PDB file of N, CA, C, O and CB in Angstrom:
ATOM      1  N   UNK A   1      77.340 -20.204 -75.774  1.00  0.00           N
ATOM      2  CA  UNK A   1      76.440 -19.570 -76.721  1.00  0.00           C
ATOM      3  C   UNK A   1      76.524 -18.053 -76.561  1.00  0.00           C
ATOM      4  O   UNK A   1      76.428 -17.528 -75.452  1.00  0.00           O
ATOM      5  CB  UNK A   1      74.987 -20.067 -76.519  1.00  0.00           C
ATOM      6  N   UNK A   2      76.702 -17.375 -77.661  1.00  0.00           N
ATOM      7  CA  UNK A   2      76.745 -15.913 -77.644  1.00  0.00           C
ATOM      8  C   UNK A   2      75.333 -15.364 -77.816  1.00  0.00           C
ATOM      9  O   UNK A   2      74.573 -15.815 -78.673  1.00  0.00           O
ATOM     10  CB  UNK A   2      77.684 -15.369 -78.758  1.00  0.00           C
ATOM     11  N   UNK A   3      75.004 -14.392 -76.990  1.00  0.00           N
ATOM     12  CA  UNK A   3      73.691 -13.763 -77.047  1.00  0.00           C
ATOM     13  C   UNK A   3      73.803 -12.404 -77.714  1.00  0.00           C
ATOM     14  O   UNK A   3      74.830 -11.732 -77.610  1.00  0.00           O
ATOM     15  CB  UNK A   3      73.084 -13.625 -75.637  1.00  0.00           C
ATOM     16  N   UNK A   4      72.748 -12.007 -78.397  1.00  0.00           N
ATOM     17  CA  UNK A   4      72.704 -10.653 -78.934  1.00  0.00           C
ATOM     18  C   UNK A   4      72.517  -9.689 -77.764  1.00  0.00           C
ATOM     19  O   UNK A   4      72.154 -10.099 -76.661  1.00  0.00           O
ATOM     20  CB  UNK A   4      71.555 -10.492 -79.995  1.00  0.00           C
ATOM     21  N   UNK A   5      72.763  -8.440 -78.012  1.00  0.00           N
ATOM     22  CA  UNK A   5      72.596  -7.433 -76.964  1.00  0.00           C
ATOM     23  C   UNK A   5      71.139  -7.385 -76.494  1.00  0.00           C
ATOM     24  O   UNK A   5      70.870  -7.226 -75.303  1.00  0.00           O
ATOM     25  CB  UNK A   5      73.042  -6.043 -77.473  1.00  0.00           C
ATOM     26  N   UNK A   6      70.208  -7.524 -77.433  1.00  0.00           N
ATOM     27  CA  UNK A   6      68.790  -7.534 -77.065  1.00  0.00           C
ATOM     28  C   UNK A   6      68.469  -8.717 -76.154  1.00  0.00           C
ATOM     29  O   UNK A   6      67.710  -8.576 -75.196  1.00  0.00           O
ATOM     30  CB  UNK A   6      67.909  -7.584 -78.325  1.00  0.00           C
ATOM     31  N   UNK A   7      69.043  -9.875 -76.450  1.00  0.00           N
ATOM     32  CA  UNK A   7      68.826 -11.056 -75.611  1.00  0.00           C
ATOM     33  C   UNK A   7      69.439 -10.870 -74.230  1.00  0.00           C
ATOM     34  O   UNK A   7      68.848 -11.269 -73.226  1.00  0.00           O
ATOM     35  CB  UNK A   7      69.413 -12.303 -76.281  1.00  0.00           C
ATOM     36  N   UNK A   8      70.621 -10.268 -74.177  1.00  0.00           N
ATOM     37  CA  UNK A   8      71.263 -10.003 -72.889  1.00  0.00           C
ATOM     38  C   UNK A   8      70.409  -9.064 -72.040  1.00  0.00           C
ATOM     39  O   UNK A   8      70.291  -9.240 -70.827  1.00  0.00           O
ATOM     40  CB  UNK A   8      72.664  -9.402 -73.100  1.00  0.00           C
ATOM     41  N   UNK A   9      69.816  -8.063 -72.694  1.00  0.00           N
ATOM     42  CA  UNK A   9      68.946  -7.125 -71.978  1.00  0.00           C
ATOM     43  C   UNK A   9      67.750  -7.863 -71.400  1.00  0.00           C
ATOM     44  O   UNK A   9      67.398  -7.670 -70.236  1.00  0.00           O
ATOM     45  CB  UNK A   9      68.476  -5.986 -72.912  1.00  0.00           C
ATOM     46  N   UNK A  10      67.128  -8.705 -72.207  1.00  0.00           N
ATOM     47  CA  UNK A  10      65.947  -9.435 -71.735  1.00  0.00           C
ATOM     48  C   UNK A  10      66.305 -10.395 -70.603  1.00  0.00           C
ATOM     49  O   UNK A  10      65.563 -10.502 -69.627  1.00  0.00           O
ATOM     50  CB  UNK A  10      65.301 -10.207 -72.893  1.00  0.00           C
ATOM     51  N   UNK A  11      67.429 -11.091 -70.724  1.00  0.00           N
ATOM     52  CA  UNK A  11      67.861 -12.004 -69.665  1.00  0.00           C
ATOM     53  C   UNK A  11      68.149 -11.251 -68.368  1.00  0.00           C
ATOM     54  O   UNK A  11      67.773 -11.706 -67.288  1.00  0.00           O
ATOM     55  CB  UNK A  11      69.105 -12.782 -70.107  1.00  0.00           C
ATOM     56  N   UNK A  12      68.810 -10.109 -68.472  1.00  0.00           N
ATOM     57  CA  UNK A  12      69.121  -9.320 -67.285  1.00  0.00           C
ATOM     58  C   UNK A  12      67.847  -8.770 -66.652  1.00  0.00           C
ATOM     59  O   UNK A  12      67.734  -8.701 -65.429  1.00  0.00           O
ATOM     60  CB  UNK A  12      70.075  -8.173 -67.638  1.00  0.00           C
ATOM     61  N   UNK A  13      66.887  -8.379 -67.493  1.00  0.00           N
ATOM     62  CA  UNK A  13      65.603  -7.892 -66.980  1.00  0.00           C
ATOM     63  C   UNK A  13      64.895  -9.001 -66.188  1.00  0.00           C
ATOM     64  O   UNK A  13      64.332  -8.750 -65.123  1.00  0.00           O
ATOM     65  CB  UNK A  13      64.700  -7.397 -68.147  1.00  0.00           C
ATOM     66  N   UNK A  14      64.931 -10.218 -66.718  1.00  0.00           N
ATOM     67  CA  UNK A  14      64.319 -11.353 -66.019  1.00  0.00           C
ATOM     68  C   UNK A  14      65.018 -11.636 -64.691  1.00  0.00           C
ATOM     69  O   UNK A  14      64.363 -11.913 -63.686  1.00  0.00           O
ATOM     70  CB  UNK A  14      64.358 -12.603 -66.902  1.00  0.00           C
ATOM     71  N   UNK A  15      66.351 -11.564 -64.690  1.00  0.00           N
ATOM     72  CA  UNK A  15      67.115 -11.772 -63.449  1.00  0.00           C
ATOM     73  C   UNK A  15      66.753 -10.709 -62.410  1.00  0.00           C
ATOM     74  O   UNK A  15      66.556 -11.013 -61.234  1.00  0.00           O
ATOM     75  CB  UNK A  15      68.637 -11.740 -63.736  1.00  0.00           C
ATOM     76  N   UNK A  16      66.670  -9.464 -62.867  1.00  0.00           N
ATOM     77  CA  UNK A  16      66.344  -8.371 -61.963  1.00  0.00           C
ATOM     78  C   UNK A  16      64.946  -8.544 -61.378  1.00  0.00           C
ATOM     79  O   UNK A  16      64.741  -8.353 -60.180  1.00  0.00           O
ATOM     80  CB  UNK A  16      66.450  -7.031 -62.689  1.00  0.00           C
ATOM     81  N   UNK A  17      63.990  -8.905 -62.223  1.00  0.00           N
ATOM     82  CA  UNK A  17      62.618  -9.090 -61.745  1.00  0.00           C
ATOM     83  C   UNK A  17      62.531 -10.245 -60.752  1.00  0.00           C
ATOM     84  O   UNK A  17      61.819 -10.149 -59.753  1.00  0.00           O
ATOM     85  CB  UNK A  17      61.672  -9.341 -62.924  1.00  0.00           C
ATOM     86  N   UNK A  18      63.244 -11.324 -61.016  1.00  0.00           N
ATOM     87  CA  UNK A  18      63.253 -12.458 -60.084  1.00  0.00           C
ATOM     88  C   UNK A  18      63.836 -12.046 -58.737  1.00  0.00           C
ATOM     89  O   UNK A  18      63.304 -12.399 -57.685  1.00  0.00           O
ATOM     90  CB  UNK A  18      64.056 -13.635 -60.671  1.00  0.00           C
ATOM     91  N   UNK A  19      64.934 -11.298 -58.783  1.00  0.00           N
ATOM     92  CA  UNK A  19      65.561 -10.830 -57.546  1.00  0.00           C
ATOM     93  C   UNK A  19      64.624  -9.888 -56.795  1.00  0.00           C
ATOM     94  O   UNK A  19      64.544  -9.936 -55.568  1.00  0.00           O
ATOM     95  CB  UNK A  19      66.898 -10.123 -57.850  1.00  0.00           C
ATOM     96  N   UNK A  20      63.917  -9.033 -57.530  1.00  0.00           N
ATOM     97  CA  UNK A  20      62.999  -8.085 -56.889  1.00  0.00           C
ATOM     98  C   UNK A  20      61.843  -8.813 -56.210  1.00  0.00           C
ATOM     99  O   UNK A  20      61.436  -8.448 -55.107  1.00  0.00           O
ATOM    100  CB  UNK A  20      62.455  -7.084 -57.920  1.00  0.00           C
ATOM    101  N   UNK A  21      61.320  -9.833 -56.864  1.00  0.00           N
ATOM    102  CA  UNK A  21      60.220 -10.604 -56.276  1.00  0.00           C
ATOM    103  C   UNK A  21      60.700 -11.349 -55.039  1.00  0.00           C
ATOM    104  O   UNK A  21      60.003 -11.410 -54.026  1.00  0.00           O
ATOM    105  CB  UNK A  21      59.635 -11.597 -57.304  1.00  0.00           C
ATOM    106  N   UNK A  22      61.891 -11.912 -55.134  1.00  0.00           N
ATOM    107  CA  UNK A  22      62.444 -12.712 -54.038  1.00  0.00           C
ATOM    108  C   UNK A  22      62.920 -11.846 -52.870  1.00  0.00           C
ATOM    109  O   UNK A  22      62.657 -12.166 -51.711  1.00  0.00           O
ATOM    110  CB  UNK A  22      63.599 -13.561 -54.549  1.00  0.00           C
ATOM    111  N   UNK A  23      63.625 -10.744 -53.178  1.00  0.00           N
ATOM    112  CA  UNK A  23      64.326  -9.981 -52.145  1.00  0.00           C
ATOM    113  C   UNK A  23      63.797  -8.573 -51.902  1.00  0.00           C
ATOM    114  O   UNK A  23      64.134  -7.954 -50.893  1.00  0.00           O
ATOM    115  CB  UNK A  23      65.750  -9.891 -52.501  1.00  0.00           C
ATOM    116  N   UNK A  24      62.979  -8.064 -52.806  1.00  0.00           N
ATOM    117  CA  UNK A  24      62.490  -6.695 -52.691  1.00  0.00           C
ATOM    118  C   UNK A  24      63.231  -5.751 -53.626  1.00  0.00           C
ATOM    119  O   UNK A  24      64.324  -6.050 -54.108  1.00  0.00           O
ATOM    120  CB  UNK A  24      62.621  -6.211 -51.261  1.00  0.00           C
ATOM    121  N   UNK A  25      62.612  -4.610 -53.866  1.00  0.00           N
ATOM    122  CA  UNK A  25      63.167  -3.653 -54.826  1.00  0.00           C
ATOM    123  C   UNK A  25      64.439  -2.968 -54.345  1.00  0.00           C
ATOM    124  O   UNK A  25      65.261  -2.557 -55.163  1.00  0.00           O
ATOM    125  CB  UNK A  25      62.142  -2.613 -55.143  1.00  0.00           C
ATOM    126  N   UNK A  26      64.615  -2.839 -53.045  1.00  0.00           N
ATOM    127  CA  UNK A  26      65.763  -2.105 -52.508  1.00  0.00           C
ATOM    128  C   UNK A  26      66.920  -3.006 -52.107  1.00  0.00           C
ATOM    129  O   UNK A  26      67.909  -2.533 -51.547  1.00  0.00           O
ATOM    130  CB  UNK A  26      65.337  -1.294 -51.322  1.00  0.00           C
ATOM    131  N   UNK A  27      66.808  -4.297 -52.388  1.00  0.00           N
ATOM    132  CA  UNK A  27      67.861  -5.243 -52.047  1.00  0.00           C
ATOM    133  C   UNK A  27      69.099  -4.996 -52.914  1.00  0.00           C
ATOM    134  O   UNK A  27      68.977  -4.615 -54.079  1.00  0.00           O
ATOM    135  CB  UNK A  27      67.362  -6.693 -52.218  1.00  0.00           C
ATOM    136  N   UNK A  28      70.274  -5.210 -52.351  1.00  0.00           N
ATOM    137  CA  UNK A  28      71.527  -4.980 -53.079  1.00  0.00           C
ATOM    138  C   UNK A  28      71.620  -5.812 -54.351  1.00  0.00           C
ATOM    139  O   UNK A  28      72.108  -5.328 -55.372  1.00  0.00           O
ATOM    140  CB  UNK A  28      72.713  -5.289 -52.185  1.00  0.00           C
ATOM    141  N   UNK A  29      71.159  -7.053 -54.302  1.00  0.00           N
ATOM    142  CA  UNK A  29      71.213  -7.906 -55.495  1.00  0.00           C
ATOM    143  C   UNK A  29      70.326  -7.335 -56.606  1.00  0.00           C
ATOM    144  O   UNK A  29      70.737  -7.272 -57.764  1.00  0.00           O
ATOM    145  CB  UNK A  29      70.774  -9.352 -55.150  1.00  0.00           C
ATOM    146  N   UNK A  30      69.122  -6.925 -56.250  1.00  0.00           N
ATOM    147  CA  UNK A  30      68.203  -6.332 -57.222  1.00  0.00           C
ATOM    148  C   UNK A  30      68.804  -5.067 -57.819  1.00  0.00           C
ATOM    149  O   UNK A  30      68.754  -4.862 -59.032  1.00  0.00           O
ATOM    150  CB  UNK A  30      66.846  -6.020 -56.565  1.00  0.00           C
ATOM    151  N   UNK A  31      69.365  -4.228 -56.974  1.00  0.00           N
ATOM    152  CA  UNK A  31      69.973  -2.982 -57.454  1.00  0.00           C
ATOM    153  C   UNK A  31      71.180  -3.251 -58.346  1.00  0.00           C
ATOM    154  O   UNK A  31      71.423  -2.514 -59.302  1.00  0.00           O
ATOM    155  CB  UNK A  31      70.388  -2.107 -56.273  1.00  0.00           C
ATOM    156  N   UNK A  32      71.934  -4.301 -58.040  1.00  0.00           N
ATOM    157  CA  UNK A  32      73.065  -4.674 -58.883  1.00  0.00           C
ATOM    158  C   UNK A  32      72.608  -5.076 -60.279  1.00  0.00           C
ATOM    159  O   UNK A  32      73.203  -4.668 -61.277  1.00  0.00           O
ATOM    160  CB  UNK A  32      73.849  -5.814 -58.243  1.00  0.00           C
ATOM    161  N   UNK A  33      71.547  -5.881 -60.346  1.00  0.00           N
ATOM    162  CA  UNK A  33      71.000  -6.260 -61.647  1.00  0.00           C
ATOM    163  C   UNK A  33      70.476  -5.036 -62.386  1.00  0.00           C
ATOM    164  O   UNK A  33      70.615  -4.934 -63.605  1.00  0.00           O
ATOM    165  CB  UNK A  33      69.880  -7.298 -61.480  1.00  0.00           C
ATOM    166  N   UNK A  34      69.878  -4.113 -61.654  1.00  0.00           N
ATOM    167  CA  UNK A  34      69.356  -2.895 -62.266  1.00  0.00           C
ATOM    168  C   UNK A  34      70.478  -2.070 -62.893  1.00  0.00           C
ATOM    169  O   UNK A  34      70.330  -1.553 -64.000  1.00  0.00           O
ATOM    170  CB  UNK A  34      68.602  -2.058 -61.228  1.00  0.00           C
ATOM    171  N   UNK A  35      71.594  -1.950 -62.187  1.00  0.00           N
ATOM    172  CA  UNK A  35      72.741  -1.202 -62.721  1.00  0.00           C
ATOM    173  C   UNK A  35      73.300  -1.884 -63.968  1.00  0.00           C
ATOM    174  O   UNK A  35      73.633  -1.216 -64.947  1.00  0.00           O
ATOM    175  CB  UNK A  35      73.847  -1.069 -61.651  1.00  0.00           C
ATOM    176  N   UNK A  36      73.401  -3.209 -63.932  1.00  0.00           N
ATOM    177  CA  UNK A  36      73.894  -3.947 -65.103  1.00  0.00           C
ATOM    178  C   UNK A  36      72.942  -3.772 -66.285  1.00  0.00           C
ATOM    179  O   UNK A  36      73.374  -3.605 -67.425  1.00  0.00           O
ATOM    180  CB  UNK A  36      74.061  -5.451 -64.771  1.00  0.00           C
ATOM    181  N   UNK A  37      71.646  -3.811 -65.996  1.00  0.00           N
ATOM    182  CA  UNK A  37      70.651  -3.611 -67.048  1.00  0.00           C
ATOM    183  C   UNK A  37      70.781  -2.213 -67.642  1.00  0.00           C
ATOM    184  O   UNK A  37      70.702  -2.049 -68.859  1.00  0.00           O
ATOM    185  CB  UNK A  37      69.227  -3.829 -66.499  1.00  0.00           C
ATOM    186  N   UNK A  38      70.977  -1.214 -66.802  1.00  0.00           N
ATOM    187  CA  UNK A  38      71.180   0.155 -67.289  1.00  0.00           C
ATOM    188  C   UNK A  38      72.360   0.226 -68.251  1.00  0.00           C
ATOM    189  O   UNK A  38      72.276   0.875 -69.293  1.00  0.00           O
ATOM    190  CB  UNK A  38      71.405   1.116 -66.113  1.00  0.00           C
ATOM    191  N   UNK A  39      73.452  -0.437 -67.906  1.00  0.00           N
ATOM    192  CA  UNK A  39      74.640  -0.434 -68.768  1.00  0.00           C
ATOM    193  C   UNK A  39      74.343  -1.083 -70.114  1.00  0.00           C
ATOM    194  O   UNK A  39      74.750  -0.573 -71.158  1.00  0.00           O
ATOM    195  CB  UNK A  39      75.805  -1.163 -68.079  1.00  0.00           C
ATOM    196  N   UNK A  40      73.633  -2.206 -70.090  1.00  0.00           N
ATOM    197  CA  UNK A  40      73.283  -2.886 -71.336  1.00  0.00           C
ATOM    198  C   UNK A  40      72.374  -2.015 -72.202  1.00  0.00           C
ATOM    199  O   UNK A  40      72.549  -1.946 -73.418  1.00  0.00           O
ATOM    200  CB  UNK A  40      72.600  -4.227 -71.038  1.00  0.00           C
ATOM    201  N   UNK A  41      71.416  -1.360 -71.580  1.00  0.00           N
ATOM    202  CA  UNK A  41      70.509  -0.484 -72.333  1.00  0.00           C
ATOM    203  C   UNK A  41      71.278   0.699 -72.910  1.00  0.00           C
ATOM    204  O   UNK A  41      71.016   1.114 -74.039  1.00  0.00           O
ATOM    205  CB  UNK A  41      69.353   0.017 -71.431  1.00  0.00           C
ATOM    206  N   UNK A  42      72.220   1.244 -72.151  1.00  0.00           N
ATOM    207  CA  UNK A  42      73.055   2.338 -72.665  1.00  0.00           C
ATOM    208  C   UNK A  42      73.868   1.882 -73.868  1.00  0.00           C
ATOM    209  O   UNK A  42      73.991   2.616 -74.848  1.00  0.00           O
ATOM    210  CB  UNK A  42      73.994   2.865 -71.565  1.00  0.00           C
ATOM    211  N   UNK A  43      74.425   0.675 -73.803  1.00  0.00           N
ATOM    212  CA  UNK A  43      75.165   0.119 -74.943  1.00  0.00           C
ATOM    213  C   UNK A  43      74.257  -0.010 -76.160  1.00  0.00           C
ATOM    214  O   UNK A  43      74.648   0.332 -77.276  1.00  0.00           O
ATOM    215  CB  UNK A  43      75.767  -1.255 -74.583  1.00  0.00           C
ATOM    216  N   UNK A  44      73.055  -0.501 -75.939  1.00  0.00           N
ATOM    217  CA  UNK A  44      72.094  -0.674 -77.026  1.00  0.00           C
ATOM    218  C   UNK A  44      71.770   0.667 -77.678  1.00  0.00           C
ATOM    219  O   UNK A  44      71.769   0.785 -78.903  1.00  0.00           O
ATOM    220  CB  UNK A  44      70.807  -1.337 -76.508  1.00  0.00           C
ATOM    221  N   UNK A  45      71.496   1.671 -76.857  1.00  0.00           N
ATOM    222  CA  UNK A  45      71.184   3.003 -77.376  1.00  0.00           C
ATOM    223  C   UNK A  45      72.371   3.589 -78.141  1.00  0.00           C
ATOM    224  O   UNK A  45      72.195   4.231 -79.177  1.00  0.00           O
ATOM    225  CB  UNK A  45      70.783   3.941 -76.230  1.00  0.00           C
ATOM    226  N   UNK A  46      73.571   3.363 -77.626  1.00  0.00           N
ATOM    227  CA  UNK A  46      74.775   3.860 -78.294  1.00  0.00           C
ATOM    228  C   UNK A  46      74.945   3.198 -79.657  1.00  0.00           C
ATOM    229  O   UNK A  46      75.294   3.860 -80.635  1.00  0.00           O
ATOM    230  CB  UNK A  46      76.021   3.611 -77.423  1.00  0.00           C
ATOM    231  N   UNK A  47      74.701   1.902 -79.720  1.00  0.00           N
ATOM    232  CA  UNK A  47      74.785   1.185 -80.997  1.00  0.00           C
ATOM    233  C   UNK A  47      73.767   1.727 -81.991  1.00  0.00           C
ATOM    234  O   UNK A  47      74.074   1.904 -83.170  1.00  0.00           O
ATOM    235  CB  UNK A  47      74.565  -0.323 -80.786  1.00  0.00           C
ATOM    236  N   UNK A  48      72.561   1.989 -81.513  1.00  0.00           N
ATOM    237  CA  UNK A  48      71.521   2.526 -82.395  1.00  0.00           C
ATOM    238  C   UNK A  48      71.939   3.875 -82.963  1.00  0.00           C
ATOM    239  O   UNK A  48      71.741   4.143 -84.148  1.00  0.00           O
ATOM    240  CB  UNK A  48      70.189   2.661 -81.640  1.00  0.00           C
ATOM    241  N   UNK A  49      72.518   4.725 -82.117  1.00  0.00           N
ATOM    242  CA  UNK A  49      72.957   6.049 -82.569  1.00  0.00           C
ATOM    243  C   UNK A  49      74.064   5.937 -83.604  1.00  0.00           C
ATOM    244  O   UNK A  49      74.099   6.711 -84.560  1.00  0.00           O
ATOM    245  CB  UNK A  49      73.437   6.888 -81.382  1.00  0.00           C
ATOM    246  N   UNK A  50      74.964   4.984 -83.425  1.00  0.00           N
ATOM    247  CA  UNK A  50      76.101   4.837 -84.330  1.00  0.00           C
ATOM    248  C   UNK A  50      75.723   4.216 -85.670  1.00  0.00           C
ATOM    249  O   UNK A  50      76.482   4.327 -86.633  1.00  0.00           O
ATOM    250  CB  UNK A  50      77.164   4.003 -83.676  1.00  0.00           C
ATOM    251  N   UNK A  51      74.574   3.569 -85.749  1.00  0.00           N
ATOM    252  CA  UNK A  51      74.174   2.935 -87.006  1.00  0.00           C
ATOM    253  C   UNK A  51      73.205   3.797 -87.805  1.00  0.00           C
ATOM    254  O   UNK A  51      72.792   3.410 -88.898  1.00  0.00           O
ATOM    255  CB  UNK A  51      73.543   1.585 -86.728  1.00  0.00           C
ATOM    256  N   UNK A  52      72.843   4.947 -87.280  1.00  0.00           N
ATOM    257  CA  UNK A  52      71.908   5.827 -88.005  1.00  0.00           C
ATOM    258  C   UNK A  52      72.654   6.804 -88.859  1.00  0.00           C
ATOM    259  O   UNK A  52      72.038   7.623 -89.542  1.00  0.00           O
ATOM    260  CB  UNK A  52      70.999   6.579 -87.040  1.00  0.00           C
TER     261      UNK A  52
END
């Protein structure tokens, strides 16, 4: 199943929050999800700029 970029952002946010609750905010897994989420949000913002 293909997800929209917005859905991917929400799924990654949920993964990051779960990792943070389980492992803490400074855990490598949590930080990895945070970096991936940042990339997805940057893609989303770039798409918005290109469609205006």
